[in-house]
KOLLO-818089 format. One line per field, with one value per residue (C-alpha): residue number from 1; residue in one letter; x, y, z. Coordinates in steps of 0.05 Angstrom, whole numbers, plus 5000, padded with zeros to 4 digits. Each point is the difference from the previous one (the first is absolute). Layout:
% residues N
resi	[NUM  ...]
resn	[A  ...]
u	[X  ...]
v	[Y  ...]
w	[Z  ...]
END
This chain:
% residues 283
resi	[1  2  3  4  5  6  7  8  9  10  11  12  13  14  15  16  17  18  19  20  21  22  23  24  25  26  27  28  29  30  31  32  33  34  35  36  37  38  39  40  41  42  43  44  45  46  47  48  49  50  51  52  53  54  55  56  57  58  59  60  61  62  63  64  65  66  67  68  69  70  71  72  73  74  75  76  77  78  79  80  81  82  83  84  85  86  87  88  89  90  91  92  93  94  95  96  97  98  99  100  101  102  103  104  105  106  107  108  109  110  111  112  113  114  115  116  117  118  119  120  121  122  123  124  125  126  127  128  129  130  131  132  133  134  135  136  137  138  139  140  141  142  143  144  145  146  147  148  149  150  151  152  153  154  155  156  157  158  159  160  161  162  163  164  165  166  167  168  169  170  171  172  173  174  175  176  177  178  179  180  181  182  183  184  185  186  187  188  189  190  191  192  193  194  195  196  197  198  199  200  201  202  203  204  205  206  207  208  209  210  211  212  213  214  215  216  217  218  219  220  221  222  223  224  225  226  227  228  229  230  231  232  233  234  235  236  237  238  239  240  241  242  243  244  245  246  247  248  249  250  251  252  253  254  255  256  257  258  259  260  261  262  263  264  265  266  267  268  269  270  271  272  273  274  275  276  277  278  279  280  281  282  283]
resn	[M  A  D  G  K  S  T  V  R  H  T  L  N  V  L  R  V  K  D  P  I  Q  P  I  T  Q  G  C  I  L  D  H  C  E  P  D  I  K  E  H  W  R  Q  A  L  R  I  Q  K  S  I  R  G  Q  Y  Y  R  M  I  A  A  H  P  E  Q  A  H  S  L  T  Y  K  L  N  C  P  P  S  G  F  Y  V  M  P  W  T  Q  T  C  E  N  P  R  A  C  P  W  C  F  A  R  R  L  R  N  V  Y  D  V  L  M  G  P  N  R  K  F  R  I  L  H  R  L  V  G  W  H  R  E  V  P  I  D  G  K  L  P  F  F  R  A  D  Y  G  P  H  L  W  L  K  A  S  V  T  V  Q  M  V  V  P  F  F  Q  A  A  T  G  S  L  Q  L  R  H  I  G  I  Q  L  T  S  K  K  E  W  D  F  A  E  K  L  K  R  N  C  V  N  P  P  L  T  S  F  T  Y  N  T  T  N  P  A  N  T  Y  K  V  F  N  T  V  M  R  F  P  W  L  D  L  Y  L  A  S  N  R  G  H  F  E  K  L  M  D  L  Y  P  K  Q  Q  L  L  R  I  S  R  Y  N  P  E  G  A  K  D  G  H  R  F  P  A  F  S  K  G  I  D  K  P  G  A  T  V  L  G  S  E]
u	[4887  4993  4938  4952  4974  5043  4990  4955  4941  5001  4940  5012  4956  5000  5032  4944  5043  5048  5072  5061  5017  4946  5027  5076  4979  4959  5056  5057  4977  4930  5003  5071  5006  4926  4980  4950  4956  4952  4978  5052  4976  5010  5069  5021  4975  5039  5061  4989  4996  5066  5034  4974  5025  5069  4991  4972  5059  5044  4966  5004  5078  5008  4948  5030  4985  4927  4964  5032  4992  4928  4986  5048  4955  4928  5030  4934  4997  5005  4949  4944  4963  5020  4959  5025  5058  5066  5072  5039  5060  5042  5046  4997  5054  4968  4922  4967  4942  5053  5037  4935  4997  5065  4989  4940  5046  5038  4942  4988  5072  4995  4935  5020  5006  4937  4961  5024  5073  4996  4965  5061  5052  5008  5007  5061  5011  5068  5019  5054  5020  5052  5041  4990  5071  4993  4996  4939  5003  4964  5024  5014  4953  5068  5027  4943  4936  4972  5057  5005  4923  4999  4947  4946  4980  5037  4979  5055  4982  5039  4957  5030  4959  5010  5014  4978  5041  5062  4973  5032  4984  5018  4989  4958  5018  4942  4999  4939  5009  4969  5034  4979  5054  4947  5043  5062  5015  4997  5031  5056  5004  4997  5059  5057  5070  4996  4932  5013  4947  4971  4930  4939  4954  4938  4951  4935  4986  4962  4996  4934  4972  4983  5071  5026  4962  5029  5068  4984  4975  5068  5052  4966  4973  5038  4988  4969  4976  5061  5030  4946  5010  5021  5069  5008  4999  5070  4996  4942  5030  5064  4957  4964  5063  5034  5022  4962  5015  5002  4934  5030  4960  5034  4963  5017  4944  4973  5018  4950  5029  4997  4981  5062  4993  4978  4953  4939  4986  4948  5039  5010  4938  4986  4950  4939  4947  4931  4940  4950  4932  5002  5016  5041  5015  5044  5048]
v	[5459  5017  5046  4945  4985  4946  4967  4940  5003  4929  4965  4944  4941  4943  4931  4955  4937  5002  5005  5003  5078  5020  4991  5009  5071  5012  4975  5022  5070  5027  4984  5016  5066  5025  4972  5057  4984  4947  4986  4962  5036  5064  4982  4981  5067  5041  4963  5007  5069  5007  4955  5046  5064  4972  4981  5073  5033  4955  5010  5081  4989  4957  5020  4959  4936  5021  4952  4932  5029  5008  4925  4986  5043  4970  4931  4973  4986  4917  4968  5023  4995  5066  5040  5013  4957  5040  4972  4979  5037  4931  5042  4961  5046  5060  4973  4967  4974  4969  4978  4962  4972  4971  4972  4966  4954  4989  4976  4953  4967  4994  4968  4957  4938  4958  5007  4933  5027  5072  4972  4969  5054  5062  5067  5037  5080  5040  5060  5058  5065  5018  5057  5016  4986  4970  4928  4960  4961  4935  4938  4943  4940  4956  5044  5034  4992  4952  4949  5022  4981  4952  5036  4966  5072  5069  5065  5060  5074  5057  5060  5072  5051  5072  5003  5061  4994  5005  5039  4950  4934  4941  4922  4957  4925  4949  4923  4957  4925  4931  4954  4929  5008  5015  4985  5045  5068  5042  5059  4967  4963  5071  5025  5002  5040  5005  5035  5072  5041  4938  4975  5011  4942  4975  4929  4979  4931  4979  5035  5026  5052  5041  4996  5020  5064  5009  4985  5057  5049  4992  5013  5031  5063  5064  5070  5021  5060  5030  4986  5045  5066  5050  5006  4930  5008  4988  4938  4978  5018  4952  4947  4995  4990  4955  4930  5008  4929  4963  4958  5006  4936  4930  4935  4931  4953  4940  4937  4946  4935  4969  5065  5011  5069  5031  5047  4981  5069  5050  5040  5077  5044  5074  4987  5034  5012  4971  5037  5010  5019  5063  5061  5036  5067  5040  5057]
w	[4664  5074  4999  5017  4924  4992  5073  4997  5059  5023  5035  5048  5009  5048  4969  4983  5012  5055  4982  5043  4961  5048  5069  4979  4973  5066  5048  4967  4970  5019  5078  5003  4964  5019  5071  5018  4936  5009  4933  4952  4935  5040  5019  4929  4977  5043  4990  4923  5013  5038  4943  4946  5036  4988  4928  4989  5027  4956  4942  5019  5011  4933  4945  4953  5044  4999  4957  5037  5068  4988  4985  5064  5047  4965  5031  5033  5070  5017  5044  4961  4936  4967  4952  4946  4999  4978  4987  5062  5011  5017  5047  5068  5028  5000  4993  5057  4957  4952  5065  5026  4934  5002  5074  4968  4956  5063  5028  4946  5006  5079  4993  4940  5040  5012  5066  5032  4983  5033  5060  5022  4985  5039  4970  5021  4980  5010  4981  5007  4974  4961  4966  4922  4982  4928  5026  5008  5061  4976  5029  4956  4996  5019  5054  5051  5031  4945  5019  5073  5012  4953  4973  4942  4973  5013  4972  5007  4980  5004  5014  4985  5045  5030  5071  5029  5065  4962  4940  4950  4962  5026  4985  5035  4989  5016  5001  5009  5001  5010  5038  5031  5057  5057  5051  4989  5030  4930  5031  5025  4927  4974  5043  4960  5001  4923  5003  5013  5020  5034  4986  5045  4986  5029  4981  5004  5008  4932  4933  4986  4974  5054  5038  4923  5015  5063  4971  4947  5053  5037  4949  4941  5026  4972  5021  4929  5017  5022  4929  4971  5037  4960  5028  4986  4933  4985  5031  4960  4933  5028  5020  4943  4956  5049  4978  4932  4977  5062  5025  5073  5013  5004  5014  5013  4981  5033  4949  5022  4996  4938  4963  4942  4990  5064  4975  5046  5016  4971  4942  5023  4969  4989  5058  4974  5047  4988  4985  5067  5012  5054  4974  5056  4978  4956  5016]
END
């Protein structure tokens, strides 16, 4: 299955309609992982080659898994219209493309309130890194940053990743919040003795797409290429199967006054990229 015959040769096209998946992929994945390559399509294909190399090594070590792993290595890059379109692997822990698609859905949640509401709210981001000990570090909605900042919207994510400096897997606990309390010192509000390790936080004065991308680029960049080195195949395999039944995502959504169901937000979608007009290149 790893002889190339079952590997799909993707062609990447420009998205015809502007979509947040594009700047999310470019900022969090492409420019971070391949800064020396100017063309985004070349960056994507270079990263795809590294991903597939790790899958080929897995197939060689576990030939009985060749069928399912072949589907995973053909997961299409995000941020482009990909031809032919192939099945996504739906594993944001080990796949940067599906991780970017997850961030696209988080973007929809943060941009859910109308512009008039968002412009009056600060965008607060925070993060910390914790060891993997079997217990996920999520805060409860009734005790944690959502309550402390009187946030209207809170997104929490736990992202397992390979830390090259320690040669081990770690968790990054990330929070992004909308709050109207502009006069507050958010760093001071988030400084709690019960929070260990402490949170590193930052703020933007208003909630808009540009600032949301900045938050993503601050806390959502990970060393994906280190994970795909041959020497790290064991970490890659472990990461693929880590928390298989956990979403690793919690959302406290804004409930507009008078809304009974509190579901005035876009529903999560598969994030299928839209067709484009200009062919950029193929592997």
